[in-house]
N, C-alpha and C positions, 0 to 999 in steps of 0.2 A: 504494500500500500504506500503510495507516494506521500511525501510531506505536504505537497500542494493540496491533495485531496483531504488530508487531515485538517489543514487550515480552513478549507472551505466548509468542512463539517463542524465548525465550532458552534457551541450552543447559541451564541448571538446570531450567527449567520443562518442557522436552522430556523430560529424563531422569526427572523426577518423574511425568510422564504415562505414559511407556512402561514404566519399571522395567527391571530386567535380566531376561533377556539381550536383550530387544527393542531397547534403546537401543544396546548395543554392536554388534549386527548392523546396525542402521540407520546407524550411523556408518561401518561398513565399506562398506555399499551406497553411501553418499554419496561416500566416498573413491574407490570403484571406478568412479564416473561412471555409475551405473545409472539415475539420474534423468534422464528425457528429456521433451521436449515440455512444459517448465515454463512456466506462464503465471501471472503475478501481476497482480491487479487490486486496486482499492480494497477491502480487507477480505477478499480470498479468494485462494487458491492452488489451482491444478490442475496435475497432472503425471502422468506414467506412469512406473512403476518396473519395470525389467526384472529379475525374479527367476527362479524356476523357470518362471514364465509372466510375461506382461505384466499388471501390475495398475494400475488407475486410482485415484488418491488425490485427495481434495478436502479442503481446510482452509478454514474460513470463520468470520468473526467475526459472530456474531448476538447482538444486544442485549448486547454487551460480553463474551460468552462464546464460547470456541472450540468449534466443532463440526467433526467430522472423519468421514471415511468412507474405506474401501478395499474394493476388490472381491476381496481375497484371502480364502481360507477361514478364516484365523485371526480376522480382523475379523468375518467373518460368524458365527462360532461364539461369540465372546466380546465383541464390540463394544468392544475395547480399542485403545489407541494402538499399532499394530503397527510392526514394523521399517520397513515401507514408508512409513508416516506420518512416522516419525523422519527417514528419508532425505530426504523431500520438505520437511519443516520446515527441516532444515539447509540444503538447497539454496536454499530461499526466503530464509533469512537471508543467505546469501552473495549471492544475487541483489539483495536490498535494499541490502546494504552496499556493493556494487560498482557502483552506478549504474543498476540496472534491467535488465530482460530483455535489452535490446539488447547489454549488455556481457557477459552470461553465457549464451550459448546452448550447452548441453551441455558447457561447460567445455573446448572444444577449441581447437586452435591451427592456423593455416594454414601456418606455417613458422617458422624461427628469428626470434624477435623480433617476430612479427606475430600478435597475438591479436585476438579479436573487438572488444575495446575500441578498438583502433587502427583497425580497419575501420570501426566506427561513427563515429569522429572524422573519418575520411576522407569517409565518405558525407555527413556534415553540411556538408562544405565544397563539395560538388558543386552545380551549378545544378539547379533544380527540373526543368527539361525533360530533363536528362540522367538524373535518377532515374526520371522517368516512363517514358522510353523503355526504360530498363533493366528496370523492373518489367513493362512490357507485353511486351517480348521474351521474358522468362522465363515470363510468363503464358501465352503461346502454346505453350510446351513443357511446362509443368507443370500438369497438370489440377487438382491441389490448389490451387495459387495462383490459377489462372484462376477456379475456382469461388468462392473467397473474394472476388476482385475483382468478380465479377458480383453477388454477394450484397450487398457493400458499396455498389455503384452502384445496385442495385435498391431500396435503402431510403434513398438520399441525399436524395430529393425529397419525403419524407413517407410516403406510402402504399407498402407493398411491392409490387413487381411479381411477382405470383403465378406468372405464366408462367415468368419467369426462375428463380424459386425452384424450381419443380417440375422444370425442366430440369436445374438443378444437382443436385437430389436424385436424379433419375433417373441422371445420369452417375456420381454417387458410389456409389449402391447397386448398379448393374449395370455392372461393368467389362468386360462382354462376354466372359464365359468363366468356367470353374470356378475358385473361389478355394481353393487348397490350404492345408494347415496352415501352411506356412512363410510364406504371403502374408497370413494373417489379421490379424496385428498391424498391418502397414502399411495394410491395407484398413480396419481398424477406426479407425485414426487419421484417415483421410479422412472417414469417417462422423462422427467426433466433432467434426471441424472444422465440419461443417454443423450438428450439434447445438448447438455453442457459439454459432453465428450465430443459430440459432433462439431460444436463450435471450435473446440481446440483443434480438431482435425482440419477444419477449414483454415484456421489461423496458421496451421503448420504448412499450408500450401497444397493441400490435397483436394482442391475444389472439384475436380471431375469425379473423384470418388464420393464426395459429399452429395453431388447431384444424384448419383446412382443410389446412394443409401437413403437420402430423403425421399426419393420417389418410392423406394421399397417401403419405407416407413409409412408414407401416406396411404399406400394401397392397404396395408395391414390395419392401420389405425381407423381408416374410414369404415372398413368392415366391422371393426370392434365397436364402433359407436352404436351399433344396433343392440349391443349387449351391455349397455350402461344405464344406470339411473343417475343421470348427470344434471340434476336440477340447478346446480350452482354454476354450470357453464364452463367447467374445466376443459372439456373437449374442444370448444370453440377457440379458446386461447392457445391450446396446443397446435391445432390445425393452422392458426394464423402464424405462429412462430415457425412452424415447418415451412410454410410457403415463403416467409421472409428469408429464412435460411437458404432455401432453394434459389430464390432470386439473387441473393448475395453470392452464392456459389457460381451461378451462371454469369454474373458480372465478371468474376475472376477467370473462370474457365473458358468463356466465350465459345460455347458449342455452336454447331452449324445452325444459323438462325432459322432457316426454312424447316429443318427437321424438328427443331424445338417448337416452332410455331404450330406445326401440324400435331405434334404430340400433346401440347398443352390445350389446343382446341378440342381434340377428341376427349381429353380428360375432363375439361370443363363442361363439355356437352353431356357427359355421362355421370357426373358426380352429383349425388343427391345431397351432399354436404356443402356444395358450393366451392369445392377445391378447384382452383385456377379459373373460376368463373370470370374474374376480372383480369385475366392474363393480358389482354390487349392494352390495358392501362399500366399495369405493374411492370410488364416486360417490354414496354416500348423501347427502353434504352438498350435492351439486349437484342431485341428483334432487328432494330434498325429498319430502314426502308425496305430491304429485301424480305425480312421476316414478316413485317406488317402486311406487305403485299400478298404474301403466301397465306397468312392467317385470314385476310379478308376474302381471298379467292375461295378458300375452303368453306368459309362461313356462308358466302353467297350461294355456293353450289348446294349446300344443305338447305338454305333458306328457300331456294327455288321450289323445293318439294313440299313446303309447308302450305296447306290449303287455307284460304281465307275463311273467317268465321263471321257470320252476320248475326243480327239481333235474335236472341232466343234459341240459338242452336243447342242441341242436347249436350250435357256435360261430358258424355263419353268421348267427345271429340277432343277434349283437353288431355294433356299429358305433361309429365315432368320435363321430358326432352323438348317439347314445344316451348315451354316456359323458358328453358335455359337458352335455346337458340335465339329466342326473341330478345332476351336480355343481352346476349352477345351482339346481336345486330343493332340494338339500341345504343350500346357503348360505342360501336364503330361509327354510327351516325353522329353521336354527340361529339366524337373526336373531330369530325369534319366541320362542325358548326353549321351544317346545312339543315335548316328546319324542314324543308320539303322532304329530304331523305328520312329524317326522323319521323315525320308524320306518316310517310309511306310505310315504315316498319310498324309503327303503332296501329295503323288502320288495318293491318292484316287481321286483327282481332277486334271486331265490333260486337261482341256477343253480350255485353252488359253495359249499363249506363256508365260504370266506372271507366271503361275504355275511352268513351267519349270525353269524360272529364279529364282523364290523363292527357289526351291530345290537346284539349282546350288549355290546360294549365301549361303545357309545353309552349304553346303559341303565346300565351300571356307572358311567360318568362322571357321569350324572345322579343317582346315588345310588339307583337302582332295582335293587338287587342280585337280588331275587327274579325280576324280569322279565328280568334278564340271564341268570340260570340257565335260565329257561324257553326263551329263544331259543337258547342254546347247546345245550340238550337237543334242541330241534327239529332243529338242524343235525346233531347226532350221529345222530339217528334217520333223517334224510333221506339220510345217507351212511354206512350201517352198515359198509361195507367200505372201508378205505383213507381214513378221515376225516383231515382236516388235523390234524397234531400240535398246531398252535397252538390249534385249537378245543378239542381234548381237554384240553390243558394249562390253558386258560382255565377250562373247566368244573370241572376238578379243584380249581383254586385257589379258585373260588367256593364249591364244596362245603366246602372246608377252612374258609373264613371262616364258613360257616353251621354249622360243627361236624358236618357230614355226612361223617365220615372214611371210613366204609365205602364210601359212594358214590364218594368221591374216589379211593380205591385201586382200585376196580373199573374206573373210567375209565382210570386209568394202566395197569392191566393190559391193557386192550384195545389200548392203543398198544404196549406191550411185546410182546404176543403176535404182533403184525404186524411189529414191527421189533425183534427181540431183540438189542440192541446194548448196549454199556457205558453210554452216557448214559441210555438208557431204564431200565437196571437200577438206576442210581443214584437216578433219580427214583422208581422203584417202592419202593426201600428207604425213602426219606424219608417217603413217604406211608403205607407199611405200619407204620412205627414210630409214626407219629401215631395210627394206627387201633388198634393193639393191642400196641404195645411190641415187645420183642425176641422174645417167643414168637410173635407174629403174623408177624414178619419171617421167622422160621425156616421157617414154613409156605410163605410166598410165595416165599422164596428157593429152596426145594426145587422148587417148581412152576416157577419161572423157569428154573432150570438144566435141568430135565427137558424143558421146552419148547424150549430152545435145542438140545439134543441131537437132539430129534425133527426140528427144522427143518434141522439140519445133515445128518442122514441123508437127508432129502428132497432137499436140495441136491446131495449126492453122487450120489444115485440119478438125479436129473434132469440132471446136468451133461453137456454135450456130450462125446461120446467121440472126436471128430475130433482127429487129430494136429495140425491147424492151430490148434486153440483153445488159447490161453495161460491162460485162466481155469481155476483148479482150486479148489474150495471147501476151506477148511482150518479150524482151530480158533482162528483169530486172536481172534475176539470172546470166546470162552470164556477163552483165555489172558489177555486184557486184563482180564476180570472178576476172575479169580483174583489177578492182580497188584495190582489196585486193592484187593482185600480183604487183601492181604499174605499170601496163601496160596501161598508160593513153591513148595512141594513139589507142590501140586495143579496150579499153572500149568505146572511142568516136565513133569509126567505128561501133561497135556493136550497140550502141545507135541509130546512124543514120540509121542503117540497119533495126533494129527491134523494136526500141522504148524502153522506160523504164519508171519507175515511177518518180514523181516529185522530190522526195528526192535524187534519184540518178542523175537526171539532174542537180540539184543544186550542188551536190558534184563534178560532172564532170566539171561544169562551173568554180568552184573555182580552181580546179586543172589545167584546161585548160587556165585560164586567164593569167598566167605568160608568156606563149609563144604565145598563140593564143587569144589575148583579144577580137578580133572580134567575134570569136565563142562563147565566154562567153557572150558577149553583146547580141547576138541573143537569147541565152537561157534565160537570165534574162528578156528580153522583153516578152517572152512567159509566163514565170512564174508569172510576174506581172499580166498579164491578167487572168491567171488561178486563182490566189489568189483573185482577185476582183470579180470573178464570185461567190465566196462562200458568199459574202455579210455579213460579220460579222466583228466586231472590231479587233478580233485577226488576221483575214486574211488581214485586212487593214494594220495592223502593219507589217505583213510579206511583204506586197507589198511595203511599205515605205522603209524597209530595202533593198529590191532589187533595188528600185529607187535610193537609195544612192550609191549602188554598180555600177549602170549604170552610174551615174555622174562621179564616180572615173575612170571608164574605158574610158569614153569620154574625160576626161582630159588627160589621158595617150596617147590616140590616137590623141591628138591635134584637137579634134572636139568639142570645147567648145560651139560653136554656136548652136549645135544640142540640147544642154540641154534646152535652152529656148523654142525651138520648141517642144521638147518632153513634157515638163511641160504643155504647152498650149494645146497640143493634148489630154493629160490625162484629163485636166479640161473640155475640150469640149466634150469628149466621155463619161466621167463618172460624169458629173455635178450633177446627182441625188444622188450620193453616198456622202452625205454631210459630214459625219464623215471622210471619206478618203480625200476629197478635203481639209478639214480643216487641216489634218495632212500634206498633200502635200504642202499647202501654208506656213505652219510653217517652213518646211524644206527649201523651196525656199527662204523665207525671211532670214533665218539664213545664207544661201549661199551668199546672196547679201551683207551682212554686211561686 
């Protein structure tokens, strides 16, 4: 580890890089011993941090500047020095300051007065033959150690032994069985041991061998992903590292660009994990003009056999390979910056509203707003019933930008008429006000509420009459609209007329209580009984909150005597709900004090 990196990782510098609260949390992680598998080399640090998941951190000195990365979502979103980077930086400082990795492995102790520093000192005193025998004995029992020994031996005489390398890769990738979620971290560490050795092989000048070995690795690992419980996403990170290593090896070895282009195209076309799917972008510097030309020629030949899809074609026409060749062709088109070429690729599939929206958004991004409107309009016409709300919303917004306010409000009305809910009502209002102000909104509002009532009558008429059916249409959406408009009296009337859900009844009661406390009192009584029917502690707590509200209203109405009667009735009716009764008695006792 260089002195320069040690200086950069000073506590003050780490704190400045991270800021609060990342620095404080990183300090806690370090103190809690969450940094494992710490490896320090000249100018670099690698480690894993055990947080909500296991995250891989790398710190490296490049041209005198500190570069860092972490596999956690925070780093991925912000590219900042996260708490995991802080913890590893602090662990690395401790490692450097206490004599190197052999003295500080996970910060553990073997027993009273025996730490790893003393173990290291003892090992240095042993004969070489004794240490060799010890390592070999444990190598026969520990697959991870045995693999590392084989790889070290396989490159000790110059050229790597590819047979031994591939055998170690096979053993690391396929542990002969399903890898469950709990085992994924340990499994990934074995994989990363091999990746680290591959990096060393690449640095030693064996780029061509690394290409061969990484491709073998990718074949085996992609198959193994079907036998993993990888909810934490370890596999994705490993696949990305392998592809980055492959690209780096190709940059050094400079394989035949046309052969490489053909091989990576075929791989990307068949990979369900997305391996080499973005080869045309990542490998452009390796392909050069010759390789890119070959890649595009192969892609276009394959694309020529892809049939067009129109609106509503059956799903069996779709396939993973079609999706992958489409993605490849889109990447090729995007590289040229030719919008017509990109639209031609995307329009090969017009089977859903989303495809039209995708094209329209590409046109908008290119500054071709008129063309964006044209494609969005085509999509709406192709799917007159049940069009995607996102497509209609996009078209309405483009109409607004073009000052076509009447067209915009008509598109939004089409969405509301199919889905008359509060959110659609809000959007309709915003566009109607732009179109003709308050007067126009009054007309649209009347039409919107009338449409809602018509749809509700249809829902009531068509609702299943079976006693086994729990669904019953009510006025919840209408009540929500009135509440949003702050028309409390209208909301109350609608709730009484057609009913609504418990959440809206509670909202209504709280708003009604100021002027009509008796109405609110009636609602609270009903909601207490509804909560108690659910028979769990959370519902009991909800019921107690309502009981307290009931007492407050009774006091306001000068009906204090009813409180004692109500408490006694609750105890008599629900005496079997012991947890609730205990809560109720605590409230009653506090009131009496």
